[in-house]
N, C-alpha and C positions, 0 to 999 in steps of 0.2 A: 852595066849596073848603074853608071852615073846618070843615065837618062831616067832611071826609076826612082832615084832618091832626090831629096830636097837639096838645092844648092845652098850650102852653108858657108861658102867662101866670103871673105871680106870683099865688099864692093870696090875697094880701092884697086884690087887686082885687075879689074876690067876697065879702069878709067884711063883714057888717053890723055896726053899732056894738054891738049886743047880744052877738053872738058874739065880737067883739074883746075885750069886757070879760071874757068867759069864758076866752078864750085867755090874757089877761094874769093873771087870777086863778090859773089853773092853773100858769102859769110861776112865779108867786111861791111857790106851795106846793112846786114842784119845786126852786127855788133854796134854800128852807129845808131841804129833805131833803138836798140835796147838801152844804150847810154843816154838817149834823149827822152826815154819814156819808161819810168820805173813803176808808176802807179796806174791804176785803171783810168783815171781822168787824163793823165798824160798820154796814155795809149790812144784814147779816143780822139784827143786833140791832134796827135800826129797822124792818125788814120784819116781824119777829115781833111787835113792839109794835103796828104798824098792823093787822096781820092779826088778832090776838087782839081788838082793839077792834071788828072787824067780824065777829066770830063764829067765826073759825077756831080750831081746837083741835089740839094735838099728836096725831100718829098714835097714840101710846100711850094717849091718853085715850078712844079709841074701841074697844070690844070688837068692834063690827060697824059697817059703813057702809051708809047708805041714801041715795037720791036727795036732793040738797039739802045733805048734810053737807059741811062745810068743814074741810079737814085740811091739816096741814103737817108736814114732817120736816126737821130741821136736821142737817147732816152736819159735825161737828167745827168748828162755829161759822163755817165759811167758805162753805158754800153751803146753799141751802134749796130744797125742793120744796113747792109748794102745789097743792091740787086741790079742785075743787068737783064732787061726784059727780053725774053726769047721770042723766036719766030712762032712757036707753037703756043696754043692757048694754055694758060696756067691751070686750067681745069684738068689737064693731063698730068699735073704734078710739077714739082720744082726739084732742082739739084741744089742741096743745101750743105754748106760746110759751117760748122759751129765750133768756136774756140772760146776760151774765157780769158779776160784781161786782168783779173785779180790774181795775186800771188800771196803766199804766207808772209807775214810781216808782224810788226808791233804797231798797234794803234794807241794814240794818246787817250787817256781817260778824259771824261768831260771836265773834271777839275784836276788837271795833271800837276800843276806846279806846287812843289813843296820844298821846305828846307829841313835837312837832317844834319844836326851838328853845325858845321860851318860850310856846308856845301848845298847847292841847289840842284834839284832833280825834276824830271818830268816822269810821272808814273804812266805805265802802259798796261794795255790789255792785249795779249797776243791774239792774232787772227789766223785761223787755219791750223793745220797740223805742223807743229815745229818741235824740234829738240831744243829745249830752252837753253841748255848749256852752250849751244853753238852761237848764241847771240850775245855772249859776254866777251869783253876784251877784243872787240873788233871796231873799226871806224864805222860810224853810223851817220846817216843824213836824215833830214826832215823834209818831207814833201807833203803838199796838200793844200787845203783851202780853209780860210777863216771867213765866215759870213757875219758881219757886224749887225747890230740890232736894226739898223736902217736899211739892210739888204745889200750893202756894199760888199763885194767879194774881193778878198785879198789872197792871191795865189802865192804859195811859199815853196821855195826850193833852196835849201842851204846845206852845204856840206859836200857838194859835188866838185866844185872848182878848187884849184890849188890855193887860191887867195881867200877861201872861206874857211871858217872853223868846222871841225867835225865834232861828233859826240861819241860817247861810249857808255857801256854798262860794265862796271867794274866787277872783278871776281877776286876771291881769296888767293893770296900767295900760297904756294905749296907748303911752306914752313908752318902755316897755321891751319891747314885744311885737312888735318888728320880725320876729324869727325865727318867733314863733308865727303871725303873720298871713300868713306865706308858705306855711303848711301847708294841706292840705285841711281843710274844716270837720270831717270825721269824725276827723281826726287832731290837731286843735288842742288838744283837751282829752283827756288820757289818763284811762282809766277808773280807774286806781289813784289818780289825783289828785282824784277826786270825794270828798274828805274834808270833813266838816262841822265847821266851827269852833264849839267849845263852851265855851271859857274861856281865861283868861289869868292868874288870880291864883295865886301860888305858895303852897304849904303851908310855913309857917315851921318846922314840926316835922320835915321830911324833908330828906334830903341830895340825893336823886336824883329825877328826874321829879316835881318839886314841884307843877307845875300839874295833872298827871294825878292825883296823890295828893289834891289839894284837891277835884277834881271827884268822885272816888270817895267822899270823905267826905260831900259834899253829897248824892250819890245814896243813900248808905247812910242818911243822916238822913231824907231825904224818902220813900224807897221801901223801906228796910230790905234793900237788895241789896248784893252784893259783885261784884267784877269777873267772877267765874266764872259768875254768874247770867246774864250776857249770852249764854252758850252755849246756854241753853234759853229764848231769847226770840225774838219775831218783832216787830221794831221797824222801821217804815217811815218814810222821809223823804218828805214830800209838801209841795207848795207851801202857804204860809200865806195865800195869797190867798183872799178871800171870793168866792163865786159872786155875780155882780152882773148887773143889767140893763145892756145895751150899746146905745149909739146915741142920738142926739137924739130919734128917734121911739120909743125904748124897745122896738124890735122884736126885739132879739137878746139872747142870754144868753152871758156869758163866765164861765168857771169851769174848775177842774181836774177831771179824771176823768169828763167827759161821755161818753167812750168807756170803758165802755158803760153808765154809770149813768143816762144819759138813757133808755135802753131799759128798764133795770131799773125805774125809777120809773113810766114810762108803762104798762108791762106789769102792774106791781103795782096801780096804780090801776084798771086794767081788770078784773083778776080780783076785786078787792075789791067790784066792782059786780055780780058774777054771782050769781044765785039760781036753783037748779034748772035748769041748762042741759039741752038735749037730749042732747048728747054730753058726757062728762066733760071738764071744762076743767082743764088742768094748766099751771102756770107754774113755771119753774125758773130759778134764778140760780146759775150755776156759778162755779168758781174756776179759776185757772191758764190761762185762755184766751190771755193775752198771751205765754205761754211754751210753748204747744203742747198745753194741756189735759190734761197728764199728771198722775199722782199720784192719791191717793184722794179728793181734793176737786175734781179736774178732771173734765171731761165724759167722758174716756176710761175712767174707773173704772166699776165695775158697781153703784155705790151707787144710781144712778137706777133701774136695772133692779130692784134690791131693793125700792125704794119702790113701784114700779108692781106688783110681785108681791104686796106686802103689801096694796095696794088690792084686788087680785083676791082675796086670801085673805079680807079682811074684808067683801067683798061676796058671798062664798060661791060664787064661780064658778070658782075656780082649778082647773086640771088640767094635766097634763104638756103642754108645748109651747104653752100658751095665750099666754104672754107674747110669744113670737115672732109669733103671729097678731095680737095686739093692736097691736104695732108696725107690722106690715105694713098694717094698716087705719087707721093714724093719720096725722094731718096736722099740720104744724108751720110756724110762722113763726120763723126764726132771727133774733131781734131784736138785730141788731148794727148799729152805725153805719156810714155810708157816707162816703167821702172826698168832701166837697163841692167843687164847681168853684170855684176861687179866681181871680178875674179878674186878679190880679197875677202868677199863675203859670199862665197859660192853656195854655202849651205842653205841659204834661204830661197834659192832659185831651182826650178826644174829646168835644167839646161836644154832639154829637148823641146821645151815650150817657153823659151825666154827670148827677150829682145836684146841682141848684142850690138854694141856700137860698131858702126861700119858696115852693117849688113842691110841697110836701107830702112825704110819706114816700117813701123810695127802695126800689124792688124791685131786687135783684141776682140775676139768674137763676143766675149763677155768680161765684165769686171766683177764687182761685188766682193763678197768675202764668204769663207766657209763653203756652204752649199749653194753658191751663186746668189746669195741673198742681196736684194736691192740692186740687181743688175738688169741690163737689157741684154738678151742673148740673141744675136743676129741669126736670122734664118739661113740655112745652108744654101738656098737658092741665091740669096743676096751675096753671101760670101763668095760663091762661084762667080757671080757677075763682076765683083770687084777684082777678084783674081784675074779674070779674063781681061778686064780693062787695063790693069797694070802691066800684064805681060804683053799685050798688044802695043803698049807704049814704051816697052823696054825699061820699066821702072822696077828697081830692086825693092822687094818687100820681104818681111818675115812675119810669122804668126807667133803671138806671145800671150802669156798670162802674167798676172801681177803677182809673181812669186809662187811658192808652193801652196797647196790647198789650205793647210791649217796654220800657215804662218801669219797671215794678215789679210790685206785686201784694200780696196778703195773703190771710188765711183767717179762718174763723169756726168755730163748733161745728157748722155745718150738715152737714158730711160725716159726722160721728160718728153723728148720728141717721139720716141717709140710709143709712148702712151697716147699720142695723137694719131697714131696709125702710120707713121713714117717708117720706112725701112732704114735702119741705122746700124753702123758698125763703128767702133772706136778705131781711130787711125792716126797715129802720131809718132813723134820722135822719141827714141830711147834716151833716158837721162840717167847719169850717175849723180849721187848725192842729192837726189830730189828733195825739195823742201828745205834744203840747207841754204845758208846765205850765199853760197857759191856753188852753182850747179854746173855740170859738164855735159856737153853734147858733142857729136861728131859732125864735121862739116859735110861729109858725104851724105849722112842721114838727113841733115837739114835741107840740102839741095834736092834729095829724093822726095821729101815731103812737098816741096814747092812744085816739082814736076807732077807728082801724084795729084795734088789738088787742082792744078790747071787741067790735067787730063780729065778729071771728074767733071769739072765745070763745062768742058767742051763736049762731053759725052751725050 
């Protein structure tokens, strides 16, 4: 009977001590990566550094491309495309893995600095799907970039080191929160009240808004900016928590932004290992997935098409309509996380079709919501091909949906590539507390994703 049923055991039961050491070592490197790169710009910067150390060069550094060449292209510091040119012509298709570098967060408004009473605040506009109440009364850091009128770029990261100040969003004390506690969770915290507390010392030389004035003087002294420079800035408020090992058995990982940086890191490590593949291997990290993939750094833009067209140009095979043919012959893993089944909230999950921590990487044939709206639904033939690939490489996987049918739903970048003709299936790591300031993954699943992505590139 066991040969006829799906293996639902924890992957840890089959892990030897030697492999367990490899899993834990890989997780330590992943946590270091996550602590050094909390925003999309930082992810791209770290990715470029690691890629160049492994022989990748910018697309502009290659007049022509040949099998084995390793190339990357950065789009506006927010997304990156990497490729290892294969032995076979790209006309026969590519092996693509795509993840997204952005995560839910709070963005500063264009004119964020204000004074209320005797305190100074930075006003925010939340980015992506968050539970607003989770962002109050926790330590916060500020990451991002300020571009002055003359074009000078100032990179900011404050709140991560022990010798730096942190920030926070205050909340009502329980003694005075009777009215607040009667509201729905979604209404208890107003989006306009997600204002970050940044100071309280008044400027003795000013008559009005003394605290705001003092903060502006500090910022001018440290960064050389004025209040107007906030208009051309991209400053993100993220949790100041460190990514850490979780649990007595040290089997889990807790940290901010694992959606979808866990898939970014595992896919990156996979392509860094690839040398002269049979089919050209392409890895992409997009931006704006959490808000619909729009804009010129989102997956909906044509910048990725331009990158592939340039690869065709520099391998000397491009011709009219070839790009469309390449996409129609390509295969992709949409590397995005899956909602892990949480035993404390079991009512929202179909446990027969759910992703459990410790059972390996999750395959999602489709996402969407309700009646599969706005989803890519992978063909059965392609699902069978991926199953076969993983089993041949002894990679543990499970098949999952994003909760029960009428509970909710979500989406990924899968449909965007599918619309180009690419065979796509979502394939990522199960996560608990997804979109919260502190998300949880399992080290076994993270390592399984890395092995799965490398096997796909080599296929």
